[in-house]
C-alpha positions as CSV (number, residue, x, y, z in Angstrom):
1,X,90.1,118.6,79.6
2,X,93.7,118.3,80.7
3,X,95.4,114.9,80.2
4,X,96.5,113.4,83.5
5,X,100.2,113.2,83.9
6,X,102.0,109.7,83.7
7,X,103.3,108.4,87.0
8,X,107.0,108.9,87.4
9,X,108.4,105.3,87.1
10,X,111.7,106.2,89.0
11,X,109.7,107.3,92.0
12,X,107.4,104.3,91.9
13,X,110.4,101.9,91.9
14,X,112.1,103.4,94.9
15,X,112.1,101.4,98.1
16,X,109.5,102.3,100.8
17,X,110.4,104.4,103.8
18,X,109.9,101.3,106.0
19,X,112.3,99.3,103.8
20,X,114.9,102.1,104.1
21,X,114.4,102.3,107.9
22,X,114.7,98.5,108.3
23,X,118.0,98.7,106.2
24,X,119.4,101.4,108.4
25,X,118.5,99.6,111.6
26,X,120.0,96.3,110.2
27,X,123.2,98.2,109.5
28,X,123.2,99.9,112.8
29,X,122.8,96.7,114.9
30,X,124.5,94.4,112.4
31,X,121.8,91.8,113.2
32,X,118.4,91.3,111.7
33,X,116.9,90.1,115.1
34,X,118.2,93.2,116.9
35,X,117.0,95.5,114.2
36,X,113.5,93.8,114.3
37,X,113.3,94.3,118.0
38,X,114.2,98.0,117.8
39,X,111.6,98.6,115.2
40,X,109.0,96.3,116.9
41,X,108.5,94.1,113.9
42,X,109.5,90.4,113.1
43,X,112.8,89.4,111.8
44,X,111.1,88.0,108.7
45,X,109.7,91.6,108.1
46,X,113.3,93.0,108.1
47,X,114.5,90.3,105.8
48,X,111.6,90.9,103.3
49,X,112.2,94.6,103.4
50,X,115.9,94.0,102.7
51,X,115.0,91.9,99.7
52,X,112.8,94.7,98.3
53,X,115.8,97.1,98.5
54,X,118.1,94.6,96.8
55,X,115.7,94.2,93.9
56,X,115.7,97.9,93.3
57,X,119.5,98.0,93.4
58,X,120.0,100.5,96.1
């Protein structure tokens, strides 16, 4: 039986699409509150997603 491949750690550590979309919106509007309104999420969600991106180092 074939051995299952190991997960690609580089891919697993990448930020989520939601996090990247939040980052782009925050940059576009230069304001977390406006970015949150544009994405129909809370300002806290934008902030958390930004923190995830910073942890990865993007």
